[in-house]
C-alpha positions as CSV (number, residue, x, y, z in Angstrom):
1,X,0.0,0.0,0.0
2,X,1.1,3.6,-0.7
3,X,-0.1,5.9,2.0
4,X,-0.6,9.6,1.0
5,X,-2.8,12.6,1.8
6,X,-5.0,14.9,-0.3
7,X,-7.5,17.7,-0.1
8,X,-10.9,18.0,-1.8
9,X,-13.5,20.8,-1.8
10,X,-17.3,21.0,-2.0
11,X,-19.5,24.1,-1.9
12,X,-23.1,25.1,-1.0
13,X,-24.2,27.8,-3.4
14,X,-24.7,31.4,-2.4
15,X,-28.2,32.4,-1.4
16,X,-28.5,36.2,-2.0
17,X,-31.9,36.8,-0.5
18,X,-32.4,38.9,2.7
19,X,-32.4,37.1,6.1
20,X,-33.8,38.8,9.3
21,X,-31.8,38.9,12.5
22,X,-31.9,35.7,14.6
23,X,-33.4,33.8,11.7
24,X,-31.9,30.5,10.5
25,X,-30.5,30.1,7.0
26,X,-30.3,26.5,5.8
27,X,-27.8,25.8,3.1
28,X,-27.6,22.4,1.4
29,X,-24.7,21.1,-0.6
30,X,-25.8,20.6,-4.2
31,X,-23.9,17.4,-4.3
32,X,-23.1,14.9,-1.6
33,X,-19.6,14.7,-0.2
34,X,-18.1,11.8,-2.1
35,X,-14.8,10.2,-0.9
36,X,-14.3,7.0,-2.9
37,X,-11.0,6.2,-1.0
38,X,-12.9,6.1,2.3
39,X,-13.0,2.6,3.7
40,X,-12.9,0.7,7.0
41,X,-9.2,-0.1,6.8
42,X,-6.4,1.3,9.0
43,X,-5.0,3.7,6.5
44,X,-7.9,6.1,5.8
45,X,-8.3,8.9,8.3
46,X,-9.5,12.5,8.4
47,X,-6.7,15.0,8.9
48,X,-8.3,18.4,8.6
49,X,-11.9,19.5,7.9
50,X,-12.8,23.2,7.6
51,X,-16.1,24.8,7.1
52,X,-15.9,28.3,5.6
53,X,-19.0,30.5,5.7
54,X,-19.4,34.0,4.2
55,X,-22.3,36.4,4.7
56,X,-22.9,40.1,4.2
57,X,-24.9,42.9,6.0
58,X,-28.0,43.7,4.0
59,X,-29.8,46.6,5.8
60,X,-30.2,50.3,6.0
61,X,-29.9,50.0,9.8
62,X,-26.4,49.1,10.8
63,X,-25.8,46.8,13.7
64,X,-23.0,44.8,15.2
65,X,-23.2,41.1,14.6
66,X,-23.4,38.9,17.7
67,X,-23.9,35.2,18.4
68,X,-22.8,33.8,15.0
69,X,-24.0,30.2,15.1
70,X,-22.7,27.8,12.5
71,X,-24.1,24.3,12.3
72,X,-23.1,21.3,10.2
73,X,-24.8,18.0,9.5
74,X,-23.7,14.8,7.6
75,X,-26.3,12.4,6.4
76,X,-28.5,11.1,9.1
77,X,-26.3,12.4,11.9
78,X,-27.7,15.3,14.0
79,X,-26.8,18.9,13.4
80,X,-23.8,20.1,15.4
81,X,-24.1,23.9,16.0
82,X,-21.5,26.0,17.6
83,X,-21.7,29.7,18.7
84,X,-18.5,31.4,17.6
85,X,-16.9,34.3,19.2
86,X,-18.5,37.6,18.0
87,X,-16.6,39.7,15.5
88,X,-15.3,43.2,16.2
89,X,-18.0,45.7,16.7
90,X,-19.5,47.5,13.7
91,X,-17.8,50.7,12.7
92,X,-21.0,52.3,11.3
93,X,-20.9,50.9,7.7
94,X,-22.0,47.7,6.0
95,X,-19.8,44.7,6.5
96,X,-18.9,41.2,5.1
97,X,-17.9,38.4,7.5
98,X,-15.9,35.3,6.8
99,X,-16.4,32.6,9.4
100,X,-14.1,29.5,9.7
101,X,-15.0,26.6,11.8
102,X,-13.0,23.5,12.6
103,X,-15.2,20.5,11.9
104,X,-12.6,17.7,12.0
105,X,-13.9,16.1,15.2
106,X,-17.4,16.1,13.7
107,X,-16.2,14.2,10.6
108,X,-14.2,11.8,12.7
109,X,-17.3,11.0,14.8
110,X,-20.2,11.2,12.4
111,X,-18.9,9.9,9.0
112,X,-20.0,6.3,9.0
113,X,-17.0,4.1,8.7
114,X,-16.8,2.3,5.3
115,X,-19.2,4.7,3.5
116,X,-18.1,6.8,0.6
117,X,-20.8,9.4,0.3
118,X,-22.8,11.6,2.6
119,X,-25.2,14.5,1.9
120,X,-24.2,17.6,3.9
121,X,-26.1,20.6,5.3
122,X,-25.1,23.9,6.9
123,X,-27.2,26.1,9.2
124,X,-26.4,29.8,9.8
125,X,-27.9,32.1,12.4
126,X,-26.7,35.6,13.4
127,X,-28.1,38.2,15.7
128,X,-28.0,41.9,15.0
129,X,-28.0,42.9,11.4
130,X,-30.2,41.8,8.5
131,X,-27.9,39.6,6.3
132,X,-27.7,38.2,2.8
133,X,-25.2,36.4,0.4
134,X,-24.8,33.3,2.5
135,X,-22.4,30.7,1.1
136,X,-20.5,27.7,2.5
137,X,-17.4,25.7,1.5
138,X,-16.0,22.5,2.9
139,X,-12.2,21.9,2.6
140,X,-11.4,18.3,3.6
141,X,-8.0,16.7,4.0
142,X,-7.6,13.0,4.5
143,X,-5.1,10.2,4.5
144,X,-5.8,7.3,2.1
145,X,-4.4,4.3,0.2
146,X,-3.1,5.4,-3.2
147,X,-3.3,1.9,-4.7
148,X,-7.1,2.3,-4.8
149,X,-8.3,2.5,-8.4
150,X,-11.2,4.9,-8.0
151,X,-10.0,8.2,-6.6
152,X,-11.2,11.9,-6.5
153,X,-9.5,15.2,-6.7
154,X,-10.2,19.0,-6.9
155,X,-8.7,21.4,-9.4
156,X,-8.9,25.2,-9.6
157,X,-9.1,27.0,-13.0
158,X,-8.6,30.8,-12.8
159,X,-11.1,33.2,-14.4
160,X,-9.2,36.4,-15.3
161,X,-10.8,39.5,-13.8
162,X,-12.0,42.6,-15.5
163,X,-9.7,45.6,-15.4
164,X,-12.4,48.0,-14.1
165,X,-16.1,48.0,-13.1
166,X,-19.1,46.0,-14.2
167,X,-22.0,47.9,-15.8
168,X,-25.6,47.1,-16.6
169,X,-24.5,45.8,-20.0
170,X,-23.0,42.3,-19.9
171,X,-19.2,42.2,-20.5
172,X,-16.9,39.3,-21.1
173,X,-14.9,38.3,-18.0
174,X,-11.7,36.3,-18.6
175,X,-11.9,36.5,-22.4
176,X,-13.9,34.6,-25.0
177,X,-12.4,31.3,-23.9
178,X,-12.6,31.7,-20.1
179,X,-14.3,28.3,-19.6
180,X,-12.4,25.5,-21.2
181,X,-14.1,23.4,-23.9
182,X,-15.8,20.2,-22.7
183,X,-15.0,21.1,-19.1
184,X,-16.9,18.2,-17.7
185,X,-15.7,15.6,-20.1
186,X,-12.6,15.6,-22.4
187,X,-10.9,18.6,-20.7
188,X,-10.1,16.3,-17.8
189,X,-7.3,14.0,-19.1
190,X,-7.7,11.0,-16.8
191,X,-9.8,8.0,-17.7
192,X,-13.2,7.2,-16.1
193,X,-13.9,10.7,-15.0
194,X,-17.2,11.7,-13.3
195,X,-17.6,15.2,-12.2
196,X,-19.1,15.2,-8.7
197,X,-19.2,19.0,-8.4
198,X,-18.3,22.0,-10.5
199,X,-18.7,25.5,-9.2
200,X,-18.0,29.2,-10.0
201,X,-16.3,31.3,-7.4
202,X,-16.3,35.1,-8.0
203,X,-15.0,38.0,-6.1
204,X,-14.3,41.8,-6.3
205,X,-14.8,45.0,-4.4
206,X,-18.3,46.5,-4.6
207,X,-16.8,50.0,-5.2
208,X,-20.1,51.8,-4.3
209,X,-19.7,55.5,-4.9
210,X,-23.4,56.1,-3.8
211,X,-26.4,54.3,-2.5
212,X,-28.4,52.1,-4.8
213,X,-29.3,48.4,-5.0
214,X,-27.5,46.2,-7.4
215,X,-27.2,42.5,-8.1
216,X,-24.1,41.0,-9.7
217,X,-25.0,38.3,-12.3
218,X,-23.1,35.9,-14.5
219,X,-24.0,33.7,-17.5
220,X,-22.1,31.0,-19.2
221,X,-21.7,31.0,-22.9
222,X,-23.2,34.3,-23.8
223,X,-26.8,35.2,-24.7
224,X,-29.2,32.4,-23.8
225,X,-27.2,31.2,-20.9
226,X,-28.9,31.1,-17.5
227,X,-28.3,34.1,-15.3
228,X,-26.7,33.2,-12.0
229,X,-27.4,35.6,-9.1
230,X,-24.1,35.9,-7.4
231,X,-24.3,38.9,-5.1
232,X,-26.8,41.4,-3.8
233,X,-26.3,44.8,-2.3
234,X,-29.2,46.7,-0.6
235,X,-31.0,49.7,-2.0
236,X,-30.6,52.0,1.0
237,X,-28.1,52.6,3.7
238,X,-24.4,53.5,3.6
239,X,-22.5,53.3,0.4
240,X,-20.1,50.8,1.8
241,X,-17.5,49.2,-0.6
242,X,-17.0,45.7,0.7
243,X,-15.0,42.8,-0.8
244,X,-17.7,40.5,-2.2
245,X,-17.2,36.8,-2.4
246,X,-19.7,34.2,-3.8
247,X,-19.8,30.7,-5.1
248,X,-22.4,28.9,-7.3
249,X,-22.8,25.3,-8.2
250,X,-22.8,24.8,-12.0
251,X,-22.4,21.0,-12.2
252,X,-25.7,20.5,-14.1
253,X,-25.3,23.3,-16.6
254,X,-25.4,21.7,-20.1
255,X,-23.2,24.5,-21.6
256,X,-20.2,23.0,-19.8
257,X,-20.3,20.0,-22.2
258,X,-19.8,22.3,-25.2
259,X,-17.1,21.2,-27.6
260,X,-15.7,24.8,-27.9
261,X,-14.4,27.1,-25.1
262,X,-17.1,29.4,-23.6
263,X,-17.1,32.9,-22.4
264,X,-18.3,34.1,-19.0
265,X,-20.3,37.3,-19.1
266,X,-21.1,39.4,-16.0
267,X,-23.2,42.5,-15.3
268,X,-24.8,44.4,-12.5
269,X,-28.5,45.1,-12.4
270,X,-30.2,48.3,-11.4
271,X,-27.2,50.4,-10.4
272,X,-24.3,50.6,-12.9
273,X,-20.5,50.8,-12.3
274,X,-20.1,48.3,-9.5
275,X,-17.9,45.2,-8.7
276,X,-14.3,46.3,-9.3
277,X,-11.9,43.9,-11.1
278,X,-14.4,41.1,-11.0
279,X,-12.9,37.6,-11.4
280,X,-12.4,34.2,-9.7
281,X,-12.1,30.6,-10.5
282,X,-13.9,27.4,-11.5
283,X,-13.5,24.6,-9.1
284,X,-14.0,21.0,-10.2
285,X,-14.1,18.0,-7.9
286,X,-14.1,14.8,-10.0
287,X,-13.7,11.1,-9.7
288,X,-11.3,9.2,-12.0
289,X,-9.6,5.9,-12.6
290,X,-6.2,6.2,-11.0
291,X,-5.0,2.8,-12.2
292,X,-6.0,3.2,-15.9
293,X,-5.1,6.8,-16.3
294,X,-1.9,7.6,-18.2
295,X,-2.2,11.5,-18.3
296,X,-2.7,13.4,-15.0
297,X,-4.0,16.9,-14.4
298,X,-1.9,18.6,-11.7
299,X,-3.4,21.6,-9.9
300,X,-1.3,23.4,-7.3
301,X,-2.0,26.3,-5.0
302,X,1.3,27.9,-4.1
303,X,2.8,31.4,-3.3
304,X,2.3,34.1,-5.9
305,X,3.9,37.2,-4.3
306,X,4.3,38.8,-0.9
307,X,4.9,42.4,-0.1
308,X,5.2,44.6,3.0
309,X,4.2,48.2,3.1
310,X,3.2,49.5,-0.3
311,X,4.3,49.3,-3.9
312,X,7.2,51.7,-4.4
313,X,7.6,51.8,-8.2
314,X,5.3,53.9,-10.4
315,X,6.8,52.9,-13.8
316,X,7.5,49.5,-15.3
317,X,11.2,50.0,-15.1
318,X,10.9,50.6,-11.4
319,X,8.5,47.7,-10.6
320,X,8.5,45.7,-7.4
321,X,9.6,42.1,-8.2
322,X,9.1,38.7,-6.6
323,X,10.7,35.6,-8.0
324,X,11.0,31.9,-7.2
325,X,12.0,28.6,-8.8
326,X,9.3,26.0,-9.4
327,X,10.5,22.5,-9.9
328,X,8.3,20.1,-11.9
329,X,9.3,16.4,-11.6
330,X,6.4,14.5,-13.1
331,X,7.3,12.4,-16.2
332,X,6.4,12.9,-19.9
333,X,5.4,16.0,-21.7
334,X,4.6,19.0,-19.4
335,X,1.8,21.1,-20.7
336,X,0.7,24.2,-18.9
337,X,-3.1,24.7,-18.5
338,X,-5.1,27.7,-17.4
339,X,-3.0,29.3,-14.6
340,X,-3.0,32.6,-12.8
341,X,-2.1,34.7,-9.8
342,X,-4.8,35.7,-7.4
343,X,-3.7,39.2,-6.2
344,X,-5.0,41.1,-3.2
345,X,-4.2,44.5,-1.7
346,X,-5.7,47.3,0.3
347,X,-6.0,51.1,-0.1
348,X,-8.2,54.1,0.6
349,X,-7.5,55.8,-2.7
350,X,-8.1,55.1,-6.4
351,X,-5.0,53.8,-8.2
352,X,-3.8,51.6,-11.0
353,X,-1.8,48.4,-10.6
354,X,0.3,47.0,-13.5
355,X,1.1,43.3,-13.5
356,X,3.3,41.1,-15.7
357,X,4.8,37.6,-15.1
358,X,8.0,36.5,-16.6
359,X,8.1,38.8,-19.6
360,X,4.4,39.1,-20.4
361,X,2.8,42.3,-21.9
362,X,2.0,44.4,-18.8
363,X,-1.7,44.6,-18.0
364,X,-3.1,47.5,-16.0
365,X,-5.9,47.2,-13.5
366,X,-7.9,50.2,-12.3
367,X,-8.9,50.0,-8.7
368,X,-11.7,52.5,-8.0
369,X,-12.5,53.3,-4.4
370,X,-16.1,53.6,-3.2
371,X,-17.4,56.3,-0.9
372,X,-16.4,54.3,2.1
373,X,-13.8,51.5,1.7
374,X,-14.9,48.5,3.8
375,X,-13.0,45.8,1.8
376,X,-9.8,45.1,0.0
377,X,-9.1,45.2,-3.8
378,X,-8.3,42.0,-5.8
379,X,-7.5,40.9,-9.3
380,X,-7.0,37.6,-11.1
381,X,-4.1,37.6,-13.6
382,X,-3.6,34.7,-16.0
383,X,0.0,33.7,-16.7
384,X,-0.5,31.2,-19.5
385,X,-0.9,32.0,-23.2
386,X,-4.7,32.1,-23.0
387,X,-4.7,35.2,-20.8
388,X,-4.9,38.9,-21.7
389,X,-1.2,39.4,-21.3
390,X,-0.2,36.4,-23.3
391,X,2.4,33.7,-22.4
392,X,4.1,34.3,-19.0
393,X,5.3,30.7,-18.5
394,X,6.1,27.7,-20.6
395,X,6.6,24.8,-18.3
396,X,9.3,22.1,-18.6
397,X,10.5,19.3,-16.5
398,X,12.9,20.5,-13.8
399,X,13.4,24.2,-12.9
400,X,11.0,26.9,-14.0
401,X,11.5,30.5,-13.0
402,X,8.3,32.4,-12.0
403,X,8.8,36.2,-11.7
404,X,5.9,38.6,-11.0
405,X,6.4,42.4,-11.4
406,X,4.0,45.0,-10.1
407,X,3.9,48.7,-10.2
408,X,1.4,51.4,-9.2
409,X,0.3,54.4,-11.1
410,X,0.4,56.4,-7.9
411,X,3.3,56.6,-5.4
412,X,2.7,54.8,-2.1
413,X,-0.5,53.1,-3.3
414,X,-1.4,49.4,-3.2
415,X,-0.7,48.4,0.3
416,X,0.0,44.9,1.6
417,X,0.1,43.2,-1.8
418,X,-0.1,39.4,-1.6
419,X,-1.1,36.6,-3.9
420,X,-1.6,32.9,-4.4
421,X,-0.6,31.2,-7.7
422,X,-2.9,28.6,-9.2
423,X,-0.5,26.5,-11.3
424,X,-2.1,23.9,-13.6
425,X,-0.4,21.5,-15.9
426,X,-0.7,18.0,-17.3
427,X,1.9,15.2,-17.3
428,X,2.3,11.5,-17.7
429,X,1.6,9.4,-14.6
430,X,4.5,8.5,-12.4
431,X,5.2,4.8,-11.9
432,X,4.7,5.3,-8.1
433,X,1.1,6.5,-8.7
434,X,-0.9,9.7,-8.7
435,X,0.0,10.5,-5.0
436,X,3.7,10.9,-6.0
437,X,2.7,13.9,-8.1
438,X,2.8,17.4,-6.7
439,X,-0.4,18.2,-4.9
440,X,-1.7,20.8,-2.5
441,X,-3.1,20.0,1.0
442,X,-5.0,22.2,3.4
443,X,-4.4,22.4,7.1
444,X,-6.5,24.6,9.5
445,X,-4.5,26.2,12.2
446,X,-7.3,28.0,14.1
447,X,-10.7,29.3,13.4
448,X,-12.1,32.8,14.0
449,X,-11.1,34.4,17.2
450,X,-12.3,37.9,18.2
451,X,-9.8,40.5,19.1
452,X,-10.0,43.9,20.8
453,X,-9.8,47.2,19.0
454,X,-7.9,49.4,21.4
455,X,-4.5,47.8,21.5
456,X,-2.4,45.2,19.7
457,X,-3.6,41.6,20.0
458,X,-1.8,38.3,19.7
459,X,-3.7,35.2,18.6
460,X,-2.0,31.8,19.1
461,X,-3.2,28.5,17.8
462,X,-2.8,24.9,18.9
463,X,0.3,22.8,18.1
464,X,-0.2,21.7,14.4
465,X,1.6,19.1,12.4
466,X,0.7,18.7,8.7
467,X,0.4,15.1,7.4
468,X,3.0,14.0,5.0
469,X,3.1,10.2,5.3
470,X,5.9,9.8,2.8
471,X,9.5,9.7,4.1
472,X,11.0,11.4,1.0
473,X,9.3,14.5,-0.3
474,X,10.0,17.8,-1.9
475,X,8.2,20.9,-0.6
476,X,7.0,22.8,-3.6
477,X,5.3,25.5,-1.6
478,X,4.1,26.5,1.8
479,X,1.3,29.1,1.6
480,X,-0.3,30.6,4.7
481,X,-3.9,31.8,4.3
482,X,-6.2,34.0,6.3
483,X,-9.6,35.7,6.0
484,X,-10.3,38.6,8.3
485,X,-12.3,41.7,9.4
486,X,-9.9,44.3,10.5
487,X,-11.1,46.8,13.1
488,X,-11.7,50.4,12.0
489,X,-8.5,52.4,11.7
490,X,-6.6,54.4,9.2
491,X,-3.6,52.1,9.3
492,X,-3.4,48.4,10.0
493,X,-0.4,46.2,10.8
494,X,-0.2,42.5,11.3
495,X,2.5,39.8,11.4
496,X,2.3,36.0,11.1
497,X,4.8,34.0,13.1
498,X,5.6,30.3,13.8
499,X,7.1,28.7,16.8
500,X,10.7,27.3,16.7
501,X,11.1,24.2,18.8
502,X,14.3,23.8,21.0
503,X,15.2,20.6,19.2
504,X,15.4,22.2,15.8
505,X,18.8,23.8,16.3
506,X,17.8,27.2,14.8
507,X,16.9,28.9,18.0
508,X,13.9,28.7,20.4
509,X,11.0,31.1,20.3
510,X,9.0,32.7,17.5
511,X,10.1,33.5,14.0
512,X,8.4,36.2,11.9
513,X,7.4,34.8,8.5
514,X,5.1,37.6,7.3
515,X,4.6,41.3,8.1
516,X,2.1,43.6,6.4
517,X,0.9,47.2,6.6
518,X,-2.2,48.7,5.0
519,X,-3.7,52.1,4.6
520,X,-7.5,52.0,5.2
521,X,-10.5,54.3,5.4
522,X,-11.3,54.2,9.1
523,X,-13.9,51.5,8.7
524,X,-14.0,47.8,9.4
525,X,-12.4,46.1,6.4
526,X,-12.8,42.5,5.2
527,X,-10.2,40.7,3.1
528,X,-7.7,38.0,2.5
529,X,-4.0,37.4,3.2
530,X,-1.8,34.9,1.4
531,X,1.7,34.4,2.8
532,X,4.3,32.6,0.6
533,X,6.5,31.2,3.4
534,X,8.8,29.6,0.9
535,X,12.1,30.4,2.7
536,X,11.1,29.1,6.2
537,X,10.8,25.4,5.8
538,X,13.2,22.5,4.9
539,X,12.5,21.5,1.3
540,X,13.5,17.9,1.4
541,X,14.7,15.2,3.8
542,X,18.2,16.1,4.7
543,X,18.0,19.8,3.6
544,X,21.2,21.2,5.1
545,X,20.0,24.8,5.4
546,X,20.2,25.5,9.1
547,X,17.8,28.5,9.0
548,X,14.9,26.4,7.8
549,X,12.4,24.7,10.1
550,X,11.2,21.1,9.6
551,X,7.6,21.1,8.2
552,X,6.9,17.7,9.9
553,X,7.6,19.1,13.4
554,X,4.6,20.2,15.4
555,X,4.5,23.9,16.1
556,X,2.1,26.7,17.0
557,X,1.4,29.7,14.8
558,X,0.3,33.2,15.9
559,X,-0.9,36.4,14.3
560,X,0.0,39.8,15.9
561,X,-2.3,42.7,14.9
562,X,-2.8,46.4,15.5
563,X,-5.3,47.4,16.4
564,X,-7.2,44.1,16.2
565,X,-9.2,41.8,13.9
566,X,-11.6,39.0,13.6
567,X,-9.3,36.6,11.9
568,X,-8.4,32.9,11.2
569,X,-5.4,31.0,9.9
570,X,-4.7,28.0,7.7
571,X,-2.1,26.9,5.2
572,X,-1.7,25.0,2.0
573,X,1.4,22.8,1.8
574,X,2.3,21.5,-1.7
575,X,4.7,18.6,-2.1
576,X,5.7,15.6,-4.4
577,X,7.3,12.4,-3.4
578,X,9.1,11.6,-6.7
579,X,12.7,10.5,-6.1
580,X,15.9,9.5,-7.9
581,X,19.0,7.9,-6.7
582,X,22.3,9.7,-6.0
583,X,25.1,7.1,-5.6
584,X,28.8,6.5,-6.1
585,X,31.9,4.8,-4.8
586,X,35.0,6.5,-3.4
587,X,38.4,5.2,-4.4
588,X,41.9,5.7,-2.9
589,X,40.7,5.8,0.7
590,X,42.4,4.4,3.7
591,X,41.0,1.6,5.9
592,X,37.7,-0.1,4.8
593,X,36.2,3.0,3.2
594,X,33.4,3.5,5.7
595,X,32.6,6.8,7.5
596,X,33.8,9.1,4.7
597,X,31.9,12.4,4.5
598,X,30.3,13.0,1.1
599,X,28.5,16.3,0.2
600,X,26.2,16.5,-2.8
601,X,26.1,19.9,-4.6
602,X,24.0,21.1,-7.6
603,X,25.4,23.6,-10.1
604,X,23.0,26.6,-10.8
605,X,24.6,28.8,-13.4
606,X,27.8,30.1,-11.9
607,X,26.7,29.2,-8.3
608,X,26.5,26.0,-6.3
609,X,24.1,24.8,-3.7
610,X,24.7,22.3,-1.0
611,X,22.0,19.6,-1.1
612,X,22.9,16.6,1.0
613,X,25.5,15.4,3.6
614,X,26.1,11.6,3.3
615,X,28.5,9.0,4.8
616,X,30.0,6.1,3.1
617,X,29.7,2.4,4.2
618,X,32.4,-0.2,3.9
619,X,33.9,-0.2,0.4
620,X,33.5,3.6,0.1
621,X,30.0,3.4,-1.4
622,X,27.2,6.0,-0.7
623,X,23.6,6.2,-1.9
624,X,20.7,8.4,-1.1
625,X,17.4,9.4,-2.7
626,X,17.1,12.9,-4.3
627,X,14.1,14.8,-5.7
628,X,15.2,15.8,-9.2
629,X,17.0,14.3,-12.2
630,X,17.4,17.4,-14.3
631,X,19.9,19.6,-12.4
632,X,23.7,19.0,-12.7
633,X,25.2,17.5,-9.5
634,X,28.5,16.5,-8.3
635,X,29.9,14.8,-5.1
636,X,32.7,16.1,-2.9
637,X,34.3,13.6,-0.5
638,X,36.8,14.1,2.4
639,X,38.2,11.4,4.6
640,X,41.0,13.4,6.0
641,X,43.4,16.2,4.9
642,X,45.2,13.9,2.4
643,X,42.2,11.9,1.2
644,X,39.9,14.3,-0.7
645,X,38.3,14.4,-4.1
646,X,35.2,15.1,-6.2
647,X,33.2,13.3,-8.8
648,X,32.5,14.3,-12.4
649,X,29.3,16.2,-13.1
650,X,26.1,14.2,-13.6
651,X,22.4,13.9,-12.8
652,X,20.6,11.7,-10.4
653,X,18.8,8.7,-11.7
């Protein structure tokens, strides 16, 4: 048996209608949770289960939200409802709240052992304001036996955002080919595919410059497509500009079986010029035959960029830059699919943000503030040839360089820029199975915790250890993720830290892995943080970098904030377990040849990087597994001052 871990997602569609205070909203997952790998054996187990719920204020009378109650139900089991801590008090404007609840213990107790499918339900009740736009998502991580033939996975396909505001006339979002041809059938390369759920997630800032009701709608495939009601903003009350998030199940839409790529069109009803830089993604959770498949769709969620303070450059030649290497180790031909950076930032003034990746044509996004900024800005930027900016990356086996450059049209604008990268590509299947491929797994650290607004606050989670059953692995990415409501202020500051254990040899205490600042409009603000903590964790077994922490070591995380926030924390860790052998035999040694120190280096241009420290056995031989067979390596050995040497250059394999 090959033990591994994976994450899948399911959503319950947004309900945009108004709900009175202290009234229950029942959401039902449009499809049952289906886990074909679930069985009664000793390998399968739940590792993380997170329920995310979003809702928005929908009233001309502003009120603080209290007693948020989130309930979950699986199949015939009883509802389990929990009253969460109340968010920070209302600042006088409309708000959006993101709730995160840990439901791992509920899954462990109420999922009937040996079953593979359960319907699911969510109940939401809040006291205080009238609310609308209720939506729920389940993010489930579990350990399983990879030798099972029938498996399931979730992929994320970015929908490139507009570069301005929606109007009452439908406009194409993400280009004429935003939705891939035959999305529910031949687009998925594995054999025996059955789509269990497909959904559309969309987001953007309302950018309300005045009062006036509006509804954001989308339709698939142009005129004649069904209109999806994604978001509703009330007719009266403050002209609050919130960050609006919604999700809608589209599994049964017949247009998704079209043999040609489809457009996605969006508009706002009643009041024009709303929903700034509107974009998102399509999520697909589908079953496939892991044994019979020869081509695999690899969908990764890794770091896209991280900034502190604001963007300094106002011209392309002076752009802020963020770069990283992305190693792809799957076999066969590597073909990039729809991929993109999900970019987020905050500001209290209108500005333009220009983005390009790895030599693309620079694209400029106009971020228009509303009268009262109560949410962040965001944009989705495609990096493959099908996006507006053209080809930003052509993937190959081995090292790929991802570089994102951003600049602002106004000095000191675009604060706390951060991003996740959705990287999608197909490959041949590795001989060790699908689980050896790079895949992204979700781990909740802690759910929402309320914080005060007068002074800085520190929120500390439980000791968390992500599940990586494989001994040998390569860490492709470590992406911390948080949704929040920041308390009203003109400036915000927050930092994410992780605990260093005394046994790690890199100090004892807390290490800062992200720091952000933001200029706000003096109102409560909802938003998202992605932190690409790529330099903080050991990348492989035996990584010699002394300044990196071991991902498999349990540790706590904390968030420091000023002045305070209603906030949660999770992370996506992405890894593969594809290995190759590095081996050799020393000659000319004294004694029996055992105990000789051998260091493995790789050559990167004119530089070298230390990879592994090995020791020979009798006969002078050494052998270890390594995670790549494309980079040039060599071995350097030293027994004593007179017995030293190095190998010729070569590759692992």
